[in-house]
C-alpha positions as CSV (number, residue, x, y, z in Angstrom):
1,X,0.0,0.0,0.0
2,X,1.1,3.6,-0.6
3,X,2.2,5.4,2.5
4,X,-0.5,8.0,3.5
5,X,2.1,10.6,4.5
6,X,4.0,10.2,1.2
7,X,0.7,10.4,-0.8
8,X,-0.3,13.6,1.0
9,X,3.2,15.1,0.5
10,X,3.0,14.4,-3.2
11,X,-0.5,15.7,-3.4
12,X,0.5,18.9,-1.6
13,X,3.4,19.5,-4.0
14,X,1.3,18.9,-7.1
15,X,-1.5,21.1,-5.7
16,X,0.9,24.0,-5.0
17,X,2.6,23.8,-8.3
18,X,-0.8,23.5,-10.1
19,X,-2.1,26.6,-8.4
20,X,1.0,28.5,-9.3
21,X,0.8,27.4,-13.0
22,X,-2.9,28.4,-13.2
23,X,-2.2,31.8,-11.6
24,X,0.6,32.5,-14.1
25,X,-1.6,31.5,-17.0
26,X,-4.4,33.7,-15.7
27,X,-2.0,36.7,-15.3
28,X,-1.1,36.4,-19.0
29,X,-4.8,36.2,-19.9
30,X,-5.6,39.3,-17.8
31,X,-2.7,41.3,-19.2
32,X,-3.8,40.4,-22.7
33,X,-7.4,41.4,-21.9
34,X,-6.3,44.7,-20.5
35,X,-4.5,45.5,-23.8
36,X,-7.4,44.4,-25.9
37,X,-9.9,46.5,-23.8
38,X,-7.7,49.6,-24.1
39,X,-7.4,49.1,-27.9
40,X,-11.1,48.6,-28.3
41,X,-11.8,51.9,-26.5
42,X,-9.4,53.8,-28.7
43,X,-11.2,52.3,-31.7
44,X,-14.6,53.0,-30.0
45,X,-15.5,49.3,-30.4
46,X,-18.9,48.1,-29.0
47,X,-17.1,45.1,-27.7
48,X,-15.6,47.0,-24.8
49,X,-18.4,46.2,-22.3
50,X,-18.4,42.5,-23.1
51,X,-14.6,42.4,-22.8
52,X,-14.7,44.1,-19.4
53,X,-17.1,41.4,-18.2
54,X,-14.5,38.7,-19.2
55,X,-11.8,40.8,-17.4
56,X,-13.9,41.0,-14.3
57,X,-14.5,37.2,-14.2
58,X,-10.7,36.7,-14.8
59,X,-9.9,38.9,-11.8
60,X,-12.5,37.1,-9.7
61,X,-11.0,33.7,-10.6
62,X,-7.5,35.0,-9.7
63,X,-8.8,36.0,-6.3
64,X,-10.5,32.6,-5.8
65,X,-7.1,30.8,-6.6
66,X,-5.3,33.0,-4.0
67,X,-8.0,32.2,-1.4
68,X,-7.9,28.5,-2.2
69,X,-4.1,28.3,-1.9
70,X,-4.0,30.3,1.3
71,X,-6.7,28.3,3.0
72,X,-5.0,25.1,1.9
73,X,-1.8,26.3,3.5
74,X,-3.6,27.3,6.7
75,X,-5.1,23.8,6.9
76,X,-1.6,22.3,6.5
77,X,-0.2,24.8,9.1
78,X,2.1,25.9,6.3
79,X,1.0,29.6,6.0
80,X,3.4,32.0,7.7
81,X,2.0,35.3,8.8
82,X,4.8,37.9,8.3
83,X,3.7,40.9,10.4
84,X,5.7,44.1,9.7
85,X,5.1,47.8,10.1
86,X,3.4,49.0,6.9
87,X,1.9,52.2,5.5
88,X,-1.8,51.5,5.4
89,X,-2.7,53.9,2.5
90,X,0.0,52.2,0.3
91,X,-1.7,48.8,0.9
92,X,-5.1,50.2,-0.1
93,X,-3.8,52.1,-3.1
94,X,-2.1,48.9,-4.4
95,X,-5.4,47.1,-4.5
96,X,-7.1,50.0,-6.4
97,X,-4.2,50.1,-8.9
98,X,-4.4,46.4,-9.4
99,X,-8.1,46.8,-10.5
100,X,-8.2,50.2,-12.0
101,X,-9.4,49.0,-15.4
102,X,-12.2,47.0,-13.7
103,X,-13.5,50.1,-11.9
104,X,-13.1,52.3,-15.0
105,X,-15.0,49.9,-17.3
106,X,-17.8,49.6,-14.7
107,X,-18.0,53.3,-14.1
108,X,-17.2,53.1,-10.4
109,X,-15.7,56.0,-8.6
110,X,-13.2,54.9,-6.0
111,X,-12.0,57.0,-3.1
112,X,-9.6,56.5,-0.2
113,X,-10.0,58.0,3.3
114,X,-6.7,57.4,5.0
115,X,-3.9,59.8,6.1
116,X,-0.5,59.3,4.3
117,X,1.4,58.7,7.6
118,X,-0.9,56.0,9.1
119,X,1.2,52.9,9.9
120,X,0.3,49.5,11.5
121,X,1.7,46.0,12.0
122,X,0.2,43.4,9.7
123,X,1.0,41.0,6.9
124,X,0.7,43.2,3.8
125,X,0.4,40.4,1.3
126,X,-2.4,38.6,3.1
127,X,-4.4,41.7,4.1
128,X,-3.9,43.0,0.5
129,X,-5.2,39.7,-0.9
130,X,-8.3,40.0,1.4
131,X,-9.1,43.5,0.2
132,X,-8.4,42.6,-3.4
133,X,-11.0,39.8,-3.1
134,X,-13.5,42.1,-1.3
135,X,-13.4,45.0,-3.8
136,X,-13.6,42.7,-6.8
137,X,-16.7,41.3,-5.3
138,X,-18.1,44.6,-4.4
139,X,-17.5,46.0,-7.9
140,X,-20.1,43.6,-9.1
141,X,-22.9,45.1,-7.0
142,X,-21.9,48.7,-6.5
143,X,-23.8,51.2,-8.5
144,X,-21.2,53.9,-9.0
145,X,-19.2,54.5,-5.7
146,X,-16.7,52.6,-3.6
147,X,-14.8,53.9,-0.6
148,X,-11.8,52.3,1.1
149,X,-11.1,53.9,4.5
150,X,-8.8,53.3,7.5
151,X,-8.9,54.6,11.1
152,X,-7.4,53.8,14.4
153,X,-9.6,53.6,17.5
154,X,-9.0,51.9,20.9
155,X,-5.7,50.6,19.8
156,X,-7.2,48.8,16.8
157,X,-6.9,49.5,13.1
158,X,-10.2,49.5,11.2
159,X,-10.2,49.0,7.5
160,X,-13.5,49.4,5.6
161,X,-14.9,49.0,2.2
162,X,-18.2,50.8,1.6
163,X,-20.4,50.9,-1.5
164,X,-23.7,52.3,-2.8
165,X,-25.2,49.0,-3.8
166,X,-28.2,47.1,-2.4
167,X,-26.3,45.9,0.7
168,X,-25.5,42.5,2.1
169,X,-28.2,39.8,2.7
170,X,-28.9,38.9,6.3
171,X,-27.1,35.5,6.1
172,X,-23.9,37.2,5.1
173,X,-24.1,39.8,7.8
174,X,-24.4,37.0,10.4
175,X,-21.6,35.0,8.8
176,X,-18.6,36.1,10.9
177,X,-20.2,34.8,14.2
178,X,-21.3,31.6,12.4
179,X,-17.7,31.0,11.3
180,X,-16.5,31.1,14.9
181,X,-19.0,28.6,16.1
182,X,-18.5,26.3,13.1
183,X,-14.8,26.5,13.4
184,X,-14.9,25.3,17.0
185,X,-17.5,22.6,16.3
186,X,-15.7,21.4,13.2
187,X,-18.8,22.0,11.0
188,X,-18.7,22.7,7.3
189,X,-18.1,26.3,6.3
190,X,-20.1,28.2,3.7
191,X,-19.1,31.4,1.8
192,X,-15.4,30.8,1.2
193,X,-14.7,34.5,0.5
194,X,-15.8,35.7,3.9
195,X,-14.4,32.7,5.7
196,X,-11.0,33.5,4.1
197,X,-11.2,37.1,5.2
198,X,-12.2,36.0,8.7
199,X,-9.4,33.5,8.9
200,X,-6.7,35.8,7.8
201,X,-7.9,38.5,10.2
202,X,-7.9,36.1,13.1
203,X,-4.4,35.1,12.3
204,X,-3.3,38.6,13.4
205,X,-3.1,38.5,17.2
206,X,-1.6,40.9,19.7
207,X,-1.8,40.6,23.5
208,X,-4.5,38.0,23.3
209,X,-6.7,40.0,20.9
210,X,-7.4,38.7,17.4
211,X,-8.4,40.5,14.3
212,X,-12.0,40.2,13.1
213,X,-14.4,41.1,10.3
214,X,-18.0,42.4,10.3
215,X,-20.6,43.3,7.6
216,X,-23.4,45.8,7.8
217,X,-25.7,47.9,5.6
218,X,-24.9,51.3,7.1
219,X,-22.3,52.6,4.7
220,X,-22.2,56.4,4.1
221,X,-23.6,55.7,0.6
222,X,-26.5,53.7,1.9
223,X,-25.2,50.3,0.7
224,X,-23.0,47.6,2.3
225,X,-20.0,48.0,4.5
226,X,-17.2,45.4,5.0
227,X,-15.0,46.1,8.0
228,X,-11.8,44.3,9.1
229,X,-10.2,45.2,12.5
230,X,-6.6,44.4,13.4
231,X,-5.0,44.6,16.9
């Protein structure tokens, strides 16, 4: 019989390499799509809107691959959280820059409310990945406005994404508290995207306090508001 540990080790290696290959291929597709969309605009082609839809789905798929890989590494206790002092605004701006064409093609105005000199300790890659996933999802439902904001209160950093869409359904608003109970009980988890955000937030711990997420429908635009807090 094949040794279980050896089988798992081989599967882990193939899985990791496979994810990396898919992400590389997807990046090539997305870069090509970006060039095609820009060219179609210059030529005033009526294909621009259809191409932007393909570009959105490609960006969403890239986010799903990142989540899948990170959650897999978390389950294998292989994900290292590298906490360093970072400029918060730079982290938020990077996610906007990564998706500027998506916002432009969907006619979404994006703003940032965060002072230039705000710094905090967190894993920039992981938190950036969480926000990249959230804003790609929000871009699908926002009407025309998106706000990324950051503030410090009671020795916690609060990062928020607000939109002017229809808001979150009740089951999503209750999801973070459900994750905690399901995680402790070993139950199945639904809504991979929010679970990923919750898990990454909770990996950030300081003096016994863990990061957390919350959702509400009280954004300044009247839509949904996603909030992530870090100690």
